[in-house]
C-alpha positions in Angstrom: 90.9 -0.6 -4.2 93.6 -0.2 -6.7 95.9 -2.6 -8.6 98.7 -4.2 -6.6 101.5 -2.0 -8.1 99.5 1.2 -7.4 98.8 0.1 -3.8 102.5 -0.8 -3.3 103.5 2.6 -4.6 101.1 4.4 -2.3 102.4 6.3 0.8 102.3 4.4 3.0 102.4 1.2 1.0 99.2 -0.9 1.0 97.3 1.8 2.8 94.3 1.8 0.3 93.8 -1.9 1.1 93.9 -1.3 4.8 91.4 1.4 4.4 89.2 -0.9 2.4 89.1 -3.3 5.3 88.1 -0.5 7.7 85.3 0.6 5.3 84.1 -3.0 4.9 84.0 -3.6 8.7 82.2 -0.3 9.3 79.6 -1.1 6.6 79.1 -4.7 7.9 78.7 -4.0 11.7 82.3 -5.1 12.3 81.7 -8.7 11.2 85.1 -9.8 10.0 83.7 -12.8 8.1 82.0 -10.3 5.7 85.4 -8.7 4.8 87.6 -11.8 3.9 88.3 -10.6 0.3 89.6 -7.2 1.6 91.8 -8.9 4.2 93.2 -11.3 1.6 93.9 -8.3 -0.7 95.8 -6.5 2.1 97.8 -9.6 2.9 98.6 -10.0 -0.9 99.9 -6.4 -1.0 101.9 -6.8 2.2 103.5 -10.1 1.0 104.5 -8.3 -2.2 105.9 -5.3 -0.2 108.1 -7.6 1.9 109.3 -9.5 -1.2 110.3 -6.2 -2.7 111.8 -4.5 0.3 112.9 -7.4 2.6 111.5 -8.6 5.9 112.9 -5.7 7.9 111.0 -3.1 5.9 108.1 -1.3 7.6 104.8 0.1 6.6 102.0 1.1 9.0 99.5 -0.8 6.9 101.0 -4.2 7.3 101.8 -6.6 10.1 105.5 -7.6 10.6 106.6 -10.1 7.9 106.8 -13.0 10.3 103.3 -12.4 11.6 102.0 -11.9 8.0 103.3 -15.3 7.0 101.6 -16.9 10.0 98.3 -15.2 9.2 98.6 -16.2 5.5 99.3 -19.8 6.4 96.3 -19.8 8.8 94.2 -18.5 5.9 95.6 -21.0 3.5 97.3 -18.5 1.3 100.7 -19.2 -0.3 103.4 -17.0 1.1 106.1 -17.9 -1.3 
């Protein structure tokens, strides 16, 4: 997984982090609890993507901005 700016610049944005989640899940028999760091990293990237491009921006690797904020709040991450 690259640095945040590299992952934001990727096409599509944040894709390396989404792939890291898939690889982790595959390696860990699809036990989501084993991949929390990768999920947090994707949400960090997606949050930065929406801060940079606005809530109406789209990338296949990220949930919609409103859903992302709900997910981050549920996980106890700061969204602002």
